[in-house]
N, C-alpha and C positions, 0 to 999 in steps of 0.2 A: 417448455423450451424457451419462452420469452425471458425467463429469469437469467439465462446465460449471457444475454447482451449486457446488462448492467454489471454483472460479476466480471465479465471479460473487460469491460471498460474500466472498472476499478483496478483490475490487475494491470492493465496497460498504463493507467495514470500513475500508479505507485512505482511501476518499473521505470517510467520516465523520470519520476522524482529521484529515484536511486541513481539513474545514469547522470542526471544533471548534477546531483550532489557529488557524485564520484568525479565528474569532469572538473569540478571546482577544487580539485586537489584535496579532497577529504579522504580519510581512511575508510575501510569497509565498515567498521563498527560505527563510525560517526554517520556515514550515509544511511546505514540501517536504522540508526536512532532517529534520523530525520524522517524516514519512512514511517516509523512507529508513531511519531508525533503527528504526522499527517493523517494517519489512520484514526487516532483518537480525536483529532479535530473534526474529521468528517463524521465519526460516530456520534460525538456530542452534538454536532449541528443537526443530525437527523433526529436525535431525541428532542431537541429544542423545537424544531419545526413541527414534528408530529404529523399525524394523519397520513394521507396517501403520498404526499410529496416527501415526507420524512422517511416513509417506508422505502421509497425508491433510492434515496440517498443512503439509507442503511444497507441496502443490498450492494451499493457501490463499495461500502466499507468492508463487506465480506470479501469481495474481490481483492481489496487492498491487503486484507489480512492473509489471504492465501498467497499473495505475492511475497509478503514478508517471510512466511514460512519457507517458501521455495528458495528465496534468496539466502536465508540462513542455512538451510540444508546444503545448498551448493557451496556456501562458504566453509561448512564443516567438511564436506567431501573433498573439496579442492582448496586447501589453505594456501594463500599467497600473502606476501608482505605488502603493506600499503593499502 
């Protein structure tokens, strides 16, 4: 049950990154690309740090990846311009 806290935190962080990128007048695809880059940065950071701290950061990246999938699915289901 404790694993859901960092996964949810990663989800919320990546959702906030998407909202901030979208508020800076970016398109949906560019905002999603920024989220993907943020995911890879967090994943690579977790691999560089390693051990238990890196494992926690890696779990955050799982939540970020889940939010990327959900954002992309919602963009496919409900297409809008911009």
